[in-house]
PQR file with spaces between the fields and no chain letter, atoms N, CA, C, O and H, PARSE charges and radii, in Angstrom:
ATOM       1  N    MET     1     136.542  124.436  118.532 -0.4000 1.5000
ATOM       2  CA   MET     1     136.718  125.603  117.708 -0.0000 2.0000
ATOM       3  C    MET     1     136.337  125.327  116.260  0.5500 1.7000
ATOM       4  O    MET     1     135.596  126.106  115.660 -0.5500 1.4000
ATOM       5  N    GLY     2     136.831  124.228  115.688 -0.4000 1.5000
ATOM       6  CA   GLY     2     136.559  123.926  114.293 -0.0000 2.0000
ATOM       7  C    GLY     2     135.150  123.395  114.068  0.5500 1.7000
ATOM       8  O    GLY     2     134.653  123.425  112.942 -0.5500 1.4000
ATOM       9  H    GLY     2     137.433  123.595  116.176  0.4000 1.0000
ATOM      10  N    SER     3     134.499  122.912  115.121 -0.4000 1.5000
ATOM      11  CA   SER     3     133.167  122.325  114.953 -0.0000 2.0000
ATOM      12  C    SER     3     132.100  123.380  114.679  0.5500 1.7000
ATOM      13  O    SER     3     131.007  123.041  114.225 -0.5500 1.4000
ATOM      14  H    SER     3     134.903  122.888  116.035  0.4000 1.0000
ATOM      15  N    ALA     4     132.394  124.647  114.943 -0.4000 1.5000
ATOM      16  CA   ALA     4     131.407  125.700  114.692 -0.0000 2.0000
ATOM      17  C    ALA     4     131.210  125.941  113.198  0.5500 1.7000
ATOM      18  O    ALA     4     130.156  126.422  112.782 -0.5500 1.4000
ATOM      19  H    ALA     4     133.282  124.922  115.312  0.4000 1.0000
ATOM      20  N    ASN     5     132.215  125.610  112.391 -0.4000 1.5000
ATOM      21  CA   ASN     5     132.128  125.833  110.950 -0.0000 2.0000
ATOM      22  C    ASN     5     131.522  124.655  110.201  0.5500 1.7000
ATOM      23  O    ASN     5     131.100  124.806  109.054 -0.5500 1.4000
ATOM      24  H    ASN     5     133.071  125.219  112.729  0.4000 1.0000
ATOM      25  N    LYS     6     131.471  123.484  110.829 -0.4000 1.5000
ATOM      26  CA   LYS     6     130.937  122.295  110.167 -0.0000 2.0000
ATOM      27  C    LYS     6     129.412  122.289  110.242  0.5500 1.7000
ATOM      28  O    LYS     6     128.843  122.523  111.308 -0.5500 1.4000
ATOM      29  H    LYS     6     131.814  123.361  111.760  0.4000 1.0000
ATOM      30  N    PRO     7     128.744  122.019  109.108 -0.5600 1.5000
ATOM      31  CA   PRO     7     127.286  121.888  109.174  0.2800 2.0000
ATOM      32  C    PRO     7     126.913  120.575  109.855  0.5500 1.7000
ATOM      33  O    PRO     7     127.546  119.543  109.630 -0.5500 1.4000
ATOM      34  N    ASN     8     125.907  120.626  110.665 -0.4000 1.5000
ATOM      35  CA   ASN     8     125.435  119.449  111.379 -0.0000 2.0000
ATOM      36  C    ASN     8     124.570  118.607  110.440  0.5500 1.7000
ATOM      37  O    ASN     8     123.556  119.102  109.948 -0.5500 1.4000
ATOM      38  H    ASN     8     125.392  121.464  110.848  0.4000 1.0000
ATOM      39  N    PRO     9     124.944  117.334  110.173 -0.5600 1.5000
ATOM      40  CA   PRO     9     124.163  116.519  109.224  0.2800 2.0000
ATOM      41  C    PRO     9     122.725  116.291  109.678  0.5500 1.7000
ATOM      42  O    PRO     9     121.816  116.260  108.849 -0.5500 1.4000
ATOM      43  N    SER    10     122.509  116.134  110.971 -0.4000 1.5000
ATOM      44  CA   SER    10     121.141  115.909  111.437 -0.0000 2.0000
ATOM      45  C    SER    10     120.296  117.169  111.277  0.5500 1.7000
ATOM      46  O    SER    10     119.079  117.083  111.108 -0.5500 1.4000
ATOM      47  H    SER    10     123.248  116.160  111.644  0.4000 1.0000
ATOM      48  N    ASN    11     120.930  118.336  111.328 -0.4000 1.5000
ATOM      49  CA   ASN    11     120.219  119.594  111.136 -0.0000 2.0000
ATOM      50  C    ASN    11     119.691  119.708  109.708  0.5500 1.7000
ATOM      51  O    ASN    11     118.548  120.118  109.502 -0.5500 1.4000
ATOM      52  H    ASN    11     121.918  118.407  111.464  0.4000 1.0000
ATOM      53  N    SER    12     120.512  119.347  108.719 -0.4000 1.5000
ATOM      54  CA   SER    12     120.058  119.411  107.329 -0.0000 2.0000
ATOM      55  C    SER    12     119.016  118.333  107.055  0.5500 1.7000
ATOM      56  O    SER    12     118.099  118.549  106.263 -0.5500 1.4000
ATOM      57  H    SER    12     121.440  119.013  108.886  0.4000 1.0000
ATOM      58  N    TYR    13     119.147  117.174  107.702 -0.4000 1.5000
ATOM      59  CA   TYR    13     118.140  116.120  107.558 -0.0000 2.0000
ATOM      60  C    TYR    13     116.783  116.613  108.045  0.5500 1.7000
ATOM      61  O    TYR    13     115.767  116.396  107.386 -0.5500 1.4000
ATOM      62  H    TYR    13     119.892  116.999  108.345  0.4000 1.0000
ATOM      63  N    LEU    14     116.766  117.266  109.183 -0.4000 1.5000
ATOM      64  CA   LEU    14     115.513  117.800  109.722 -0.0000 2.0000
ATOM      65  C    LEU    14     114.940  118.888  108.822  0.5500 1.7000
ATOM      66  O    LEU    14     113.724  118.983  108.657 -0.5500 1.4000
ATOM      67  H    LEU    14     117.592  117.442  109.719  0.4000 1.0000
ATOM      68  N    LYS    15     115.804  119.702  108.247 -0.4000 1.5000
ATOM      69  CA   LYS    15     115.354  120.779  107.359 -0.0000 2.0000
ATOM      70  C    LYS    15     114.643  120.208  106.137  0.5500 1.7000
ATOM      71  O    LYS    15     113.550  120.654  105.786 -0.5500 1.4000
ATOM      72  H    LYS    15     116.792  119.625  108.382  0.4000 1.0000
ATOM      73  N    TYR    16     115.261  119.221  105.490 -0.4000 1.5000
ATOM      74  CA   TYR    16     114.669  118.655  104.278 -0.0000 2.0000
ATOM      75  C    TYR    16     113.464  117.776  104.595  0.5500 1.7000
ATOM      76  O    TYR    16     112.532  117.691  103.795 -0.5500 1.4000
ATOM      77  H    TYR    16     116.149  118.859  105.775  0.4000 1.0000
ATOM      78  N    SER    17     113.474  117.129  105.744 -0.4000 1.5000
ATOM      79  CA   SER    17     112.300  116.359  106.160 -0.0000 2.0000
ATOM      80  C    SER    17     111.115  117.287  106.398  0.5500 1.7000
ATOM      81  O    SER    17     109.983  116.962  106.041 -0.5500 1.4000
ATOM      82  H    SER    17     114.231  117.198  106.394  0.4000 1.0000
ATOM      83  N    ASN    18     111.375  118.427  106.994 -0.4000 1.5000
ATOM      84  CA   ASN    18     110.328  119.411  107.234 -0.0000 2.0000
ATOM      85  C    ASN    18     109.758  119.935  105.918  0.5500 1.7000
ATOM      86  O    ASN    18     108.544  120.097  105.791 -0.5500 1.4000
ATOM      87  H    ASN    18     112.294  118.691  107.284  0.4000 1.0000
ATOM      88  N    LEU    19     110.622  120.200  104.938 -0.4000 1.5000
ATOM      89  CA   LEU    19     110.151  120.673  103.636 -0.0000 2.0000
ATOM      90  C    LEU    19     109.292  119.620  102.943  0.5500 1.7000
ATOM      91  O    LEU    19     108.263  119.948  102.354 -0.5500 1.4000
ATOM      92  H    LEU    19     111.608  120.068  105.040  0.4000 1.0000
ATOM      93  N    ALA    20     109.709  118.357  103.012 -0.4000 1.5000
ATOM      94  CA   ALA    20     108.933  117.279  102.389 -0.0000 2.0000
ATOM      95  C    ALA    20     107.581  117.122  103.074  0.5500 1.7000
ATOM      96  O    ALA    20     106.566  116.921  102.409 -0.5500 1.4000
ATOM      97  H    ALA    20     110.545  118.091  103.491  0.4000 1.0000
ATOM      98  N    LEU    21     107.565  117.213  104.390 -0.4000 1.5000
ATOM      99  CA   LEU    21     106.311  117.094  105.128 -0.0000 2.0000
ATOM     100  C    LEU    21     105.369  118.247  104.797  0.5500 1.7000
ATOM     101  O    LEU    21     104.166  118.035  104.642 -0.5500 1.4000
ATOM     102  H    LEU    21     108.390  117.376  104.931  0.4000 1.0000
ATOM     103  N    GLN    22     105.893  119.445  104.689 -0.4000 1.5000
ATOM     104  CA   GLN    22     105.069  120.593  104.308 -0.0000 2.0000
ATOM     105  C    GLN    22     104.480  120.409  102.920  0.5500 1.7000
ATOM     106  O    GLN    22     103.312  120.724  102.693 -0.5500 1.4000
ATOM     107  H    GLN    22     106.870  119.617  104.815  0.4000 1.0000
ATOM     108  N    LEU    23     105.277  119.901  101.992 -0.4000 1.5000
ATOM     109  CA   LEU    23     104.808  119.672  100.628 -0.0000 2.0000
ATOM     110  C    LEU    23     103.673  118.657  100.615  0.5500 1.7000
ATOM     111  O    LEU    23     102.634  118.893   99.998 -0.5500 1.4000
ATOM     112  H    LEU    23     106.226  119.645  102.176  0.4000 1.0000
ATOM     113  N    LEU    24     103.865  117.540  101.287 -0.4000 1.5000
ATOM     114  CA   LEU    24     102.845  116.491  101.294 -0.0000 2.0000
ATOM     115  C    LEU    24     101.565  116.932  102.000  0.5500 1.7000
ATOM     116  O    LEU    24     100.463  116.697  101.505 -0.5500 1.4000
ATOM     117  H    LEU    24     104.708  117.349  101.789  0.4000 1.0000
ATOM     118  N    LEU    25     101.716  117.562  103.144 -0.4000 1.5000
ATOM     119  CA   LEU    25     100.530  117.995  103.882 -0.0000 2.0000
ATOM     120  C    LEU    25      99.787  119.116  103.163  0.5500 1.7000
ATOM     121  O    LEU    25      98.556  119.144  103.168 -0.5500 1.4000
ATOM     122  H    LEU    25     102.611  117.752  103.546  0.4000 1.0000
ATOM     123  N    GLY    26     100.511  120.025  102.554 -0.4000 1.5000
ATOM     124  CA   GLY    26      99.865  121.121  101.828 -0.0000 2.0000
ATOM     125  C    GLY    26      99.065  120.629  100.641  0.5500 1.7000
ATOM     126  O    GLY    26      97.925  121.048  100.437 -0.5500 1.4000
ATOM     127  H    GLY    26     101.511  120.001  102.550  0.4000 1.0000
ATOM     128  N    ILE    27      99.658  119.740   99.856 -0.4000 1.5000
ATOM     129  CA   ILE    27      98.956  119.201   98.691 -0.0000 2.0000
ATOM     130  C    ILE    27      97.815  118.293   99.136  0.5500 1.7000
ATOM     131  O    ILE    27      96.733  118.320   98.550 -0.5500 1.4000
ATOM     132  H    ILE    27     100.584  119.400  100.022  0.4000 1.0000
ATOM     133  N    GLY    28      98.052  117.497  100.160 -0.4000 1.5000
ATOM     134  CA   GLY    28      97.001  116.611  100.665 -0.0000 2.0000
ATOM     135  C    GLY    28      95.808  117.377  101.208  0.5500 1.7000
ATOM     136  O    GLY    28      94.662  117.022  100.934 -0.5500 1.4000
ATOM     137  H    GLY    28      98.932  117.474  100.636  0.4000 1.0000
ATOM     138  N    LEU    29      96.068  118.418  101.968 -0.4000 1.5000
ATOM     139  CA   LEU    29      94.977  119.224  102.521 -0.0000 2.0000
ATOM     140  C    LEU    29      94.203  119.935  101.422  0.5500 1.7000
ATOM     141  O    LEU    29      92.974  119.995  101.466 -0.5500 1.4000
ATOM     142  H    LEU    29      96.999  118.707  102.191  0.4000 1.0000
ATOM     143  N    ALA    30      94.909  120.470  100.441 -0.4000 1.5000
ATOM     144  CA   ALA    30      94.234  121.149   99.326 -0.0000 2.0000
ATOM     145  C    ALA    30      93.417  120.159   98.504  0.5500 1.7000
ATOM     146  O    ALA    30      92.306  120.476   98.079 -0.5500 1.4000
ATOM     147  H    ALA    30      95.907  120.421  100.405  0.4000 1.0000
ATOM     148  N    GLY    31      93.956  118.966   98.277 -0.4000 1.5000
ATOM     149  CA   GLY    31      93.217  117.938   97.548 -0.0000 2.0000
ATOM     150  C    GLY    31      91.976  117.497   98.292  0.5500 1.7000
ATOM     151  O    GLY    31      90.915  117.325   97.692 -0.5500 1.4000
ATOM     152  H    GLY    31      94.859  118.708   98.622  0.4000 1.0000
ATOM     153  N    TRP    32      92.101  117.312   99.601 -0.4000 1.5000
ATOM     154  CA   TRP    32      90.943  116.919  100.411 -0.0000 2.0000
ATOM     155  C    TRP    32      89.884  118.022  100.414  0.5500 1.7000
ATOM     156  O    TRP    32      88.691  117.738  100.305 -0.5500 1.4000
ATOM     157  H    TRP    32      92.963  117.451  100.089  0.4000 1.0000
ATOM     158  N    LEU    33      90.314  119.263  100.539 -0.4000 1.5000
ATOM     159  CA   LEU    33      89.377  120.381  100.527 -0.0000 2.0000
ATOM     160  C    LEU    33      88.653  120.463   99.185  0.5500 1.7000
ATOM     161  O    LEU    33      87.441  120.673   99.144 -0.5500 1.4000
ATOM     162  H    LEU    33      91.283  119.493  100.628  0.4000 1.0000
ATOM     163  N    GLY    34      89.389  120.298   98.094 -0.4000 1.5000
ATOM     164  CA   GLY    34      88.777  120.303   96.771 -0.0000 2.0000
ATOM     165  C    GLY    34      87.813  119.148   96.587  0.5500 1.7000
ATOM     166  O    GLY    34      86.737  119.319   96.015 -0.5500 1.4000
ATOM     167  H    GLY    34      90.374  120.128   98.127  0.4000 1.0000
ATOM     168  N    TYR    35      88.192  117.968   97.069 -0.4000 1.5000
ATOM     169  CA   TYR    35      87.320  116.796   96.979 -0.0000 2.0000
ATOM     170  C    TYR    35      86.030  117.026   97.763  0.5500 1.7000
ATOM     171  O    TYR    35      84.941  116.709   97.284 -0.5500 1.4000
ATOM     172  H    TYR    35      89.066  117.829   97.534  0.4000 1.0000
ATOM     173  N    THR    36      86.158  117.575   98.962 -0.4000 1.5000
ATOM     174  CA   THR    36      84.984  117.851   99.788 -0.0000 2.0000
ATOM     175  C    THR    36      84.075  118.868   99.114  0.5500 1.7000
ATOM     176  O    THR    36      82.854  118.717   99.140 -0.5500 1.4000
ATOM     177  H    THR    36      87.042  117.832   99.351  0.4000 1.0000
ATOM     178  N    LEU    37      84.645  119.887   98.521 -0.4000 1.5000
ATOM     179  CA   LEU    37      83.854  120.890   97.813 -0.0000 2.0000
ATOM     180  C    LEU    37      83.179  120.288   96.584  0.5500 1.7000
ATOM     181  O    LEU    37      82.033  120.621   96.285 -0.5500 1.4000
ATOM     182  H    LEU    37      85.638  120.010   98.501  0.4000 1.0000
ATOM     183  N    ASP    38      83.872  119.410   95.875 -0.4000 1.5000
ATOM     184  CA   ASP    38      83.264  118.719   94.731 -0.0000 2.0000
ATOM     185  C    ASP    38      82.081  117.859   95.174  0.5500 1.7000
ATOM     186  O    ASP    38      81.046  117.828   94.508 -0.5500 1.4000
ATOM     187  H    ASP    38      84.803  119.139   96.118  0.4000 1.0000
ATOM     188  N    GLN    39      82.235  117.173   96.287 -0.4000 1.5000
ATOM     189  CA   GLN    39      81.144  116.344   96.803 -0.0000 2.0000
ATOM     190  C    GLN    39      79.968  117.206   97.251  0.5500 1.7000
ATOM     191  O    GLN    39      78.813  116.862   97.000 -0.5500 1.4000
ATOM     192  H    GLN    39      83.075  117.199   96.829  0.4000 1.0000
ATOM     193  N    TYR    40      80.256  118.311   97.908 -0.4000 1.5000
ATOM     194  CA   TYR    40      79.206  119.199   98.405 -0.0000 2.0000
ATOM     195  C    TYR    40      78.407  119.805   97.256  0.5500 1.7000
ATOM     196  O    TYR    40      77.188  119.948   97.352 -0.5500 1.4000
ATOM     197  H    TYR    40      81.194  118.590   98.112  0.4000 1.0000
ATOM     198  N    LEU    41      79.088  120.158   96.175 -0.4000 1.5000
ATOM     199  CA   LEU    41      78.415  120.763   95.025 -0.0000 2.0000
ATOM     200  C    LEU    41      77.910  119.719   94.026  0.5500 1.7000
ATOM     201  O    LEU    41      77.342  120.077   92.994 -0.5500 1.4000
ATOM     202  H    LEU    41      80.078  120.042   96.097  0.4000 1.0000
ATOM     203  N    SER    42      78.110  118.450   94.322 -0.4000 1.5000
ATOM     204  CA   SER    42      77.678  117.323   93.473 -0.0000 2.0000
ATOM     205  C    SER    42      78.254  117.419   92.061  0.5500 1.7000
ATOM     206  O    SER    42      77.545  117.204   91.078 -0.5500 1.4000
ATOM     207  H    SER    42      78.572  118.159   95.160  0.4000 1.0000
ATOM     208  N    ILE    43      79.525  117.738   91.971 -0.4000 1.5000
ATOM     209  CA   ILE    43      80.214  117.799   90.684 -0.0000 2.0000
ATOM     210  C    ILE    43      80.839  116.429   90.433  0.5500 1.7000
ATOM     211  O    ILE    43      81.569  115.908   91.276 -0.5500 1.4000
ATOM     212  H    ILE    43      80.101  117.912   92.770  0.4000 1.0000
ATOM     213  N    THR    44      80.545  115.845   89.259 -0.4000 1.5000
ATOM     214  CA   THR    44      81.068  114.509   88.973 -0.0000 2.0000
ATOM     215  C    THR    44      82.548  114.550   88.595  0.5500 1.7000
ATOM     216  O    THR    44      83.290  113.627   88.930 -0.5500 1.4000
ATOM     217  H    THR    44      79.951  116.268   88.574  0.4000 1.0000
ATOM     218  N    PHE    45      82.986  115.593   87.912 -0.4000 1.5000
ATOM     219  CA   PHE    45      84.396  115.746   87.564 -0.0000 2.0000
ATOM     220  C    PHE    45      85.112  116.441   88.726  0.5500 1.7000
ATOM     221  O    PHE    45      84.607  117.445   89.228 -0.5500 1.4000
ATOM     222  H    PHE    45      82.383  116.343   87.639  0.4000 1.0000
ATOM     223  N    PRO    46      86.264  115.944   89.167 -0.5600 1.5000
ATOM     224  CA   PRO    46      86.939  116.543   90.337  0.2800 2.0000
ATOM     225  C    PRO    46      87.645  117.863   90.011  0.5500 1.7000
ATOM     226  O    PRO    46      88.867  117.965   90.124 -0.5500 1.4000
ATOM     227  N    ALA    47      86.882  118.848   89.614 -0.4000 1.5000
ATOM     228  CA   ALA    47      87.457  120.121   89.170 -0.0000 2.0000
ATOM     229  C    ALA    47      88.161  120.862   90.309  0.5500 1.7000
ATOM     230  O    ALA    47      89.310  121.278   90.162 -0.5500 1.4000
ATOM     231  H    ALA    47      85.890  118.764   89.522  0.4000 1.0000
ATOM     232  N    PHE    48      87.480  121.024   91.430 -0.4000 1.5000
ATOM     233  CA   PHE    48      88.080  121.776   92.539 -0.0000 2.0000
ATOM     234  C    PHE    48      89.267  121.030   93.140  0.5500 1.7000
ATOM     235  O    PHE    48      90.236  121.650   93.578 -0.5500 1.4000
ATOM     236  H    PHE    48      86.546  120.686   91.548  0.4000 1.0000
ATOM     237  N    MET    49      89.193  119.717   93.161 -0.4000 1.5000
ATOM     238  CA   MET    49      90.311  118.940   93.680 -0.0000 2.0000
ATOM     239  C    MET    49      91.553  119.156   92.815  0.5500 1.7000
ATOM     240  O    MET    49      92.655  119.320   93.339 -0.5500 1.4000
ATOM     241  H    MET    49      88.406  119.213   92.806  0.4000 1.0000
ATOM     242  N    LEU    50      91.380  119.157   91.507 -0.4000 1.5000
ATOM     243  CA   LEU    50      92.513  119.387   90.610 -0.0000 2.0000
ATOM     244  C    LEU    50      93.033  120.817   90.713  0.5500 1.7000
ATOM     245  O    LEU    50      94.242  121.046   90.767 -0.5500 1.4000
ATOM     246  H    LEU    50      90.486  119.024   91.081  0.4000 1.0000
ATOM     247  N    ILE    51      92.115  121.771   90.739 -0.4000 1.5000
ATOM     248  CA   ILE    51      92.520  123.182   90.822 -0.0000 2.0000
ATOM     249  C    ILE    51      93.268  123.450   92.122  0.5500 1.7000
ATOM     250  O    ILE    51      94.355  124.029   92.111 -0.5500 1.4000
ATOM     251  H    ILE    51      91.133  121.585   90.695  0.4000 1.0000
ATOM     252  N    PHE    52      92.682  123.027   93.247 -0.4000 1.5000
ATOM     253  CA   PHE    52      93.330  123.262   94.538 -0.0000 2.0000
ATOM     254  C    PHE    52      94.646  122.496   94.644  0.5500 1.7000
ATOM     255  O    PHE    52      95.615  123.000   95.212 -0.5500 1.4000
ATOM     256  H    PHE    52      91.800  122.557   93.257  0.4000 1.0000
ATOM     257  N    GLY    53      94.682  121.282   94.098 -0.4000 1.5000
ATOM     258  CA   GLY    53      95.912  120.490   94.136 -0.0000 2.0000
ATOM     259  C    GLY    53      97.041  121.145   93.366  0.5500 1.7000
ATOM     260  O    GLY    53      98.167  121.221   93.858 -0.5500 1.4000
ATOM     261  H    GLY    53      93.895  120.874   93.636  0.4000 1.0000
ATOM     262  N    PHE    54      96.747  121.625   92.147 -0.4000 1.5000
ATOM     263  CA   PHE    54      97.785  122.279   91.349 -0.0000 2.0000
ATOM     264  C    PHE    54      98.209  123.613   91.960  0.5500 1.7000
ATOM     265  O    PHE    54      99.391  123.957   91.938 -0.5500 1.4000
ATOM     266  H    PHE    54      95.832  121.563   91.748  0.4000 1.0000
ATOM     267  N    LEU    55      97.260  124.361   92.500 -0.4000 1.5000
ATOM     268  CA   LEU    55      97.622  125.623   93.151 -0.0000 2.0000
ATOM     269  C    LEU    55      98.493  125.376   94.379  0.5500 1.7000
ATOM     270  O    LEU    55      99.467  126.091   94.611 -0.5500 1.4000
ATOM     271  H    LEU    55      96.300  124.082   92.517  0.4000 1.0000
ATOM     272  N    ALA    56      98.139  124.367   95.159 -0.4000 1.5000
ATOM     273  CA   ALA    56      98.936  124.043   96.341 -0.0000 2.0000
ATOM     274  C    ALA    56     100.324  123.566   95.938  0.5500 1.7000
ATOM     275  O    ALA    56     101.315  123.924   96.575 -0.5500 1.4000
ATOM     276  H    ALA    56      97.347  123.786   94.970  0.4000 1.0000
ATOM     277  N    PHE    57     100.400  122.761   94.885 -0.4000 1.5000
ATOM     278  CA   PHE    57     101.695  122.275   94.414 -0.0000 2.0000
ATOM     279  C    PHE    57     102.584  123.440   93.979  0.5500 1.7000
ATOM     280  O    PHE    57     103.760  123.495   94.338 -0.5500 1.4000
ATOM     281  H    PHE    57      99.595  122.470   94.367  0.4000 1.0000
ATOM     282  N    GLY    58     102.028  124.356   93.216 -0.4000 1.5000
ATOM     283  CA   GLY    58     102.794  125.525   92.790 -0.0000 2.0000
ATOM     284  C    GLY    58     103.216  126.387   93.961  0.5500 1.7000
ATOM     285  O    GLY    58     104.355  126.850   94.021 -0.5500 1.4000
ATOM     286  H    GLY    58     101.073  124.311   92.925  0.4000 1.0000
ATOM     287  N    GLY    59     102.303  126.603   94.891 -0.4000 1.5000
ATOM     288  CA   GLY    59     102.629  127.405   96.064 -0.0000 2.0000
ATOM     289  C    GLY    59     103.682  126.761   96.939  0.5500 1.7000
ATOM     290  O    GLY    59     104.562  127.443   97.465 -0.5500 1.4000
ATOM     291  H    GLY    59     101.378  126.227   94.843  0.4000 1.0000
ATOM     292  N    MET    60     103.599  125.452   97.098 -0.4000 1.5000
ATOM     293  CA   MET    60     104.581  124.763   97.924 -0.0000 2.0000
ATOM     294  C    MET    60     105.957  124.734   97.249  0.5500 1.7000
ATOM     295  O    MET    60     106.979  124.855   97.925 -0.5500 1.4000
ATOM     296  H    MET    60     102.885  124.898   96.671  0.4000 1.0000
ATOM     297  N    LEU    61     105.988  124.575   95.924 -0.4000 1.5000
ATOM     298  CA   LEU    61     107.275  124.630   95.230 -0.0000 2.0000
ATOM     299  C    LEU    61     107.913  126.008   95.372  0.5500 1.7000
ATOM     300  O    LEU    61     109.127  126.123   95.544 -0.5500 1.4000
ATOM     301  H    LEU    61     105.158  124.477   95.375  0.4000 1.0000
ATOM     302  N    TYR    62     107.094  127.048   95.300 -0.4000 1.5000
ATOM     303  CA   TYR    62     107.608  128.403   95.491 -0.0000 2.0000
ATOM     304  C    TYR    62     108.147  128.575   96.912  0.5500 1.7000
ATOM     305  O    TYR    62     109.200  129.181   97.111 -0.5500 1.4000
ATOM     306  H    TYR    62     106.108  126.955   95.161  0.4000 1.0000
ATOM     307  N    GLN    63     107.429  128.045   97.887 -0.4000 1.5000
ATOM     308  CA   GLN    63     107.875  128.147   99.270 -0.0000 2.0000
ATOM     309  C    GLN    63     109.191  127.389   99.479  0.5500 1.7000
ATOM     310  O    GLN    63     110.076  127.870  100.187 -0.5500 1.4000
ATOM     311  H    GLN    63     106.574  127.553   97.724  0.4000 1.0000
ATOM     312  N    ILE    64     109.318  126.220   98.873 -0.4000 1.5000
ATOM     313  CA   ILE    64     110.561  125.456   98.981 -0.0000 2.0000
ATOM     314  C    ILE    64     111.702  126.210   98.299  0.5500 1.7000
ATOM     315  O    ILE    64     112.812  126.265   98.827 -0.5500 1.4000
ATOM     316  H    ILE    64     108.599  125.829   98.299  0.4000 1.0000
ATOM     317  N    TYR    65     111.435  126.783   97.141 -0.4000 1.5000
ATOM     318  CA   TYR    65     112.447  127.565   96.421 -0.0000 2.0000
ATOM     319  C    TYR    65     112.945  128.730   97.283  0.5500 1.7000
ATOM     320  O    TYR    65     114.149  128.974   97.370 -0.5500 1.4000
ATOM     321  H    TYR    65     110.533  126.739   96.713  0.4000 1.0000
ATOM     322  N    ARG    66     112.020  129.442   97.915 -0.4000 1.5000
ATOM     323  CA   ARG    66     112.415  130.561   98.784 -0.0000 2.0000
ATOM     324  C    ARG    66     113.226  130.070   99.974  0.5500 1.7000
ATOM     325  O    ARG    66     114.214  130.692  100.365 -0.5500 1.4000
ATOM     326  H    ARG    66     111.042  129.244   97.845  0.4000 1.0000
ATOM     327  N    SER    67     112.799  128.953  100.546 -0.4000 1.5000
ATOM     328  CA   SER    67     113.480  128.422  101.719 -0.0000 2.0000
ATOM     329  C    SER    67     114.895  127.956  101.384  0.5500 1.7000
ATOM     330  O    SER    67     115.818  128.163  102.172 -0.5500 1.4000
ATOM     331  H    SER    67     111.996  128.448  100.229  0.4000 1.0000
ATOM     332  N    LEU    68     115.070  127.333  100.231 -0.4000 1.5000
ATOM     333  CA   LEU    68     116.399  126.844   99.859 -0.0000 2.0000
ATOM     334  C    LEU    68     117.324  127.977   99.432  0.5500 1.7000
ATOM     335  O    LEU    68     118.535  127.880   99.634 -0.5500 1.4000
ATOM     336  H    LEU    68     114.320  127.165   99.591  0.4000 1.0000
ATOM     337  N    ASN    69     116.796  129.037   98.853 -0.4000 1.5000
ATOM     338  CA   ASN    69     117.626  130.173   98.455 -0.0000 2.0000
ATOM     339  C    ASN    69     118.027  131.042   99.636  0.5500 1.7000
ATOM     340  O    ASN    69     118.997  131.795   99.553 -0.5500 1.4000
ATOM     341  H    ASN    69     115.812  129.115   98.689  0.4000 1.0000
ATOM     342  N    LYS    70     117.292  130.945  100.728 -0.4000 1.5000
ATOM     343  CA   LYS    70     117.578  131.754  101.907 -0.0000 2.0000
ATOM     344  C    LYS    70     118.910  131.347  102.539  0.5500 1.7000
ATOM     345  O    LYS    70     119.601  132.184  103.120 -0.5500 1.4000
ATOM     346  H    LYS    70     116.504  130.333  100.796  0.4000 1.0000
ATOM     347  N    ASP    71     119.266  130.082  102.430 -0.4000 1.5000
ATOM     348  CA   ASP    71     120.486  129.578  103.090 -0.0000 2.0000
ATOM     349  C    ASP    71     121.704  129.710  102.251  0.5500 1.7000
ATOM     350  O    ASP    71     122.793  129.328  102.681 -0.5500 1.4000
ATOM     351  H    ASP    71     118.704  129.403  101.958  0.4000 1.0000
């Protein structure tokens, strides 16, 4: 009866692990895409990599903020 009110520690661990994985994969994928576009366009300065990386970082932080406020 009382166990229904207790939060499961492994459940919160999985939740935060999932958020961290989403953050890393999102930024990594955006950085790789920007790097590939920079190479394709023969740009010496990594402009697209930086732009996509910062946009992905901002978007992922917003997604994490929404996810944490939902609970």
